[in-house]
N, C-alpha and C positions, 0 to 999 in steps of 0.2 A: 522781212522775209526775202530770202534770195532764191530765185527760181533757176533751175538748171534743166536743160533739155538734152537728152542722150539719144543719139542716133543709133538704131540697130542696122546691121548689114542687110541689104536688100535680099529678101528671100526669093524674089522674082523680078525680072526685068521691068522697070518702070514703076516699081513700088518701093517705098521705104517707110518704116514706122519709127516712132520715137517715143521715149518715156520722159515723164516729168518728175523731178524730185524737188521738194520744197524744203528749204533749210532755214530753221528758226533759231535765233540766239546767236552764239558765237562759238567758234572752234577753239578759242584760246585756252580754255580750261582742260580740254581733253575729255570732258564728260559728255557722253552722247547716248541718246535714245533713238531708235529707228522703228518706224511703223510703216506697214504697207497694206494696201487694200486690194482684194480680188485677184490674187495670183491665179485662182480658178476664175476665169473671166465671166462665167455665167452666174456667179454668186454676187448678186447685186447689192444686198444690204451693206456690205463694207464700203461700197462706193459712196453711198449716201452718208454713212458715218464719217467718212473722210472729209466730206464737204463741211460737216459740222465741226470737225476738228480744225480745219483750216481757219475758220472764224475764231475759235477759242484760242488757238496757238498764236494767231496774229495779235489778238488782244493782249495775251500774256507777254509777247515780245514787246509790244508798245509800252507796257507797264514795267518793263525791265525785270520781268519775273522768270526769265529762263537763264539759269546760271551757266549752262553749257550749250550744247547744240541738240536740237530735236529735228530729225529728218523724217518727213512724211512723203511717201510715194502714194498719191491718191488713186492711182490706177496702174496696177503692177503688170498688166498683161495686154498690151495692144494687139498682140498676135491672136490671142484667144477671143478678144472682143470682135474681131473681124470674121470669126468662124460661124456664120449663120447659114444654116442649110434648110432652105424652104420653110423658114419661119421658126426653126428650132435652133436655139443658141447652144453651141458646142464648145464651151470654154474650158473644160477640164483637161482634155487631151489635145496634144498637138496633132492636127490632122495629117501633117506631113510625115510624122514618124510613128504615131499611135501612142507616144509616151505622155505620161501624166506631167503637167506643168509643175506640179509640186513634188516631183521625185528627181533623183539623179543630179542633185546639186553636188558640188565638188567635196569629196571626203578627204580632208586634209590631214587627218590624224597620223596616218602611217608615215607620210613624208615629214611631218613635224617631229615625230619621235626620232627619226634618223637624223634629220638636219640640226636638231637642237642639242644633240649629244656634245658635251663639252662647251656649250655656248651659254648655259644658264648660270645664275649667281645665287647668292644667299639672300638676295633682296627680292621679295615677291613683286613689288611694283616695277622694278627693272625687268624682271622676268616677263611680266605682262607686256611691256613694250617690245621686248625681243620676240616674244611669241607672235604678236600682231605683225611685226615686220616680216617675220619668216612666213607667216600665213599669207600676207600680201604678195610676197615673192612667188610662193607656190601657186596662188590663184592666177597671178599675171602670166605664169608660164602655161596655163591652160589655153589651148588653141581651139576655140569652138568650131564645130563642123557644120553648124546649121544656125538659122536665125533663132530658133528656140534655145539652143545652147548659149548663144551670145546673150540672150535675155537673162538666162540663169546666171551667167558670169557677171553681168552688170549688176543684178540685184544683190548677189552675194558680196560683190565688191563694195556696194554702197553701205552694207550693214556690217562689214567685216571688223571694223574697229569700234562697234557699238557696245556699250555696257548692258543695254537692254534692247531686245528685239521682239516685236509683236507682229505676228502675221495674221491679218484679219480675214476670216472666211465665213461661210455659213454652210449648213447642211441642207438636205432635202426638206424634211419636216422635222423640227427639232426644238428643244429648249436650249437656252444658252449653255455652252460648255467649253472647257479649256483643255488642251493637251500640253504637256510639258515633260521634260526629263526629270527623273527622280531627284537629282541634285538641285533642281530649280524649285522644288515644291515650296520651301519656306518663303522664297521671294515671290512666288506666283499665287500663293494662297490669298494675300490681300487683293490681288487683281480679281480673282474669282469672286471674292466677297463683295467688292464694289460693283461688279457687273451683275451680281445676283445669279451667278452660274449654278446650275443644278448638278453638275458633274465636273470634277477635276481629275483628269486621267493622266497617269504617269507611268513611265517605263525608262529603262536605260538605253534600249535600242529598239526603235519602232520598225526599222527596216525600210530600205528604199531611199534613204538620204533626202528626206523632206527639208524644206528651207530652214525652219527654225532649228532642227536637230543638227544640220550641217554647220551651223554657226555656234551652237552651244555645246554640243557633245565633245568636241576636241578638248575643251577646258577640263572637264572632269576625267577624261581619259588620259590626258597628259599629267594631271595631278596624281593619278594612280601610278602611271608609268615611272614618274620621277620621285615618288614618295620616298622620304628618308634621305634624299640627295639634294633636292631643290624645292623651295616653297613655291607653289603655284596657286594663285587665287582663282576663283570662278570669274574669269574675265568677261564673260557674257552670259546673262540669263535671259530666258525668253520662252515663248510658247506660241501655240496656235489658238486663236480665239474664234470659236464658232458662234456667230451672231444669229442664233435661232434658225428658222427655215428660209428658203430662198424667196418666198413671196412676202415675207414680213418686212416690207419696205414702207416706212412712214417717217415723217419728220419727228413725230412724238418718240418713237423708239430710237431713231438715230440720235436725237438730242440727249436722250437718257443714256445711251451707250457712250456718246462722246464725253458727257459729263463724268461718267464713271471712269473712263480712261484718263481724263484730266486729274481726277482725284488720285488715281493710282500713280500717275507721273509725279504728283506732289508728294505722295507718301514715299516714293522712291528717291526723292531729292532732285528730280529733273525739272521741277517747277518750284519756285519760291512761294511761300504762303503757309497758312495754318493747315495742318494735316487733317482732313475730314475724319470724323469718327468712323471706325471700321465696323461694318455690319457683320453679323454672324454669317459665316460662309459654310459651304459644304466641305466635307472631308475629302481627302484624296483617295482614289481607288486605283488599283493597277490596271493598266491597259490590257494586260494579260487576263484580267478578270472580266472583260467585256464579253457578254454573251451576244455574239453576232448571229441572229436568227437567220438561217439560210433556207431558201426554198428547195426541198428535195424533188420537186416536180413543178411543172408549169400549171398556171391556173389563175382564176380570179381571186383577188385578195380581199378578205373581210377582216379588218383589224378588230381586236377586242380590247386593245389598250391604246392610249394617247401618249404622245411625248409629254413627259413630266409625271406620268403615273408611276407610283411605287408598285413594283411587281414582285410577287413571291415565286420562288422556285416551284416549278410544276404548274404555274398558272398559264391559261391559254393566252397566247399573244396574238395569233393570227390563224385564220383558216384559209386553206388553198382549195379552190373548187375547180375541178377539171370540167370544162364545158362540153367535152366530147363524151366522157364516160359518166359524168355526174358524181365521180368520186370526190369525197371531202377529206382533206388531210389537215388535222389540227396540229399546230406547232406550239409547244409549250416552252416556257423559260427554263433554262438550266440554272440560272443564277437569281438570287434575290437582290434587288437593287432598283435604281431609277431607270426607267425607259427614257433615254435622252434623245433618241432619234429613230426615224423610220423612213422608208421610201415613200415618195409622193406618187409612185405608180400604183395602179390597182390591178395590173395583170403582171404576173411574175413568170419569168423564164427559169428553167432549172439552174440552180446555183446562185441565184440572185440573193444579195443580202437584203433582208426585209426590215429588220429592226435591231436596235442595240440597247442592251441593258447593262448598266455599270454595276458589276458585282464586286465584292471585296476579296474574292479568292481567285488566284490564277487558274484558268481552265484551258488556256491555249498558249501556243508559242509560235516562233517563226515570224514571218512578216505580219505585223499587227494592224496595219492601216488598210483601209479600203483601197481597191485598185485605183 
């Protein structure tokens, strides 16, 4: 294992943060997988899963079972980890700018479409090399204006040449679920199965340029743009893994999840060894089909469903009770599907997202991710 420390520019006089990346295997083959934990720094389960992965990957390396390189960033957001306000961890948004740490990564597609005209060949493998080199040049030209932007550039750069990218998160209260681009579904369905995910949510454009999409989306957009002229493989597949709810932190669960991730790395050829039998997994459903139940008013929340429950359209999901007027507002599901997440809060403000149900039919558009 090779350890690298990456210094971030000081956001304030007298302070400087750094990031650690762990590199297993060798770069010689060009084969690479990248995993990172807790880009939303208040999401603790991925941090513990990463600890279990370190042990397993070190053992695999010692056994000569890593044919390429596997990079693990076991703590992806030192800025967010420092944002503790009177006992409350605030690791989702950068307090300096108000921006989500998992939004506004560099969208490279437009520049690559322009820059690669006349530069591609009839060889898909050669085109992959040229696209990665052009993407690297575009990313390096980005001049971050803040510490948070510098962190995003660093993380995107570490993963830019990876064949596989997995971003480990968790939700408020949730069952395990996975987000990915539509083109990545065949490659990510085994991951969902090994993890025991209860929802695999997919779309072409989630909006907001989250980490995994910024790395994977350019490949299918370039393939469409150059279709009929140059062959372009899906040079990077990946997704966001939501490791249940934020309080579900235990060695038992972390070991289970780390083993599942190792099984998937083996199935994808990033680890040598017999491929574990593939469990039956959930089907993919469109992110546009998620019924995000939103509070139309403020009040006390009384849930009628748990994460993991199967919900029928029209079924009561939650009741909102106004403590000033005693008014009770029942909220019902618009979609039939799995309730895969809900808020951990029990008092809602107007407009708050309260629960998510993965339905099979698109019912919304625009920016599809939570703020």
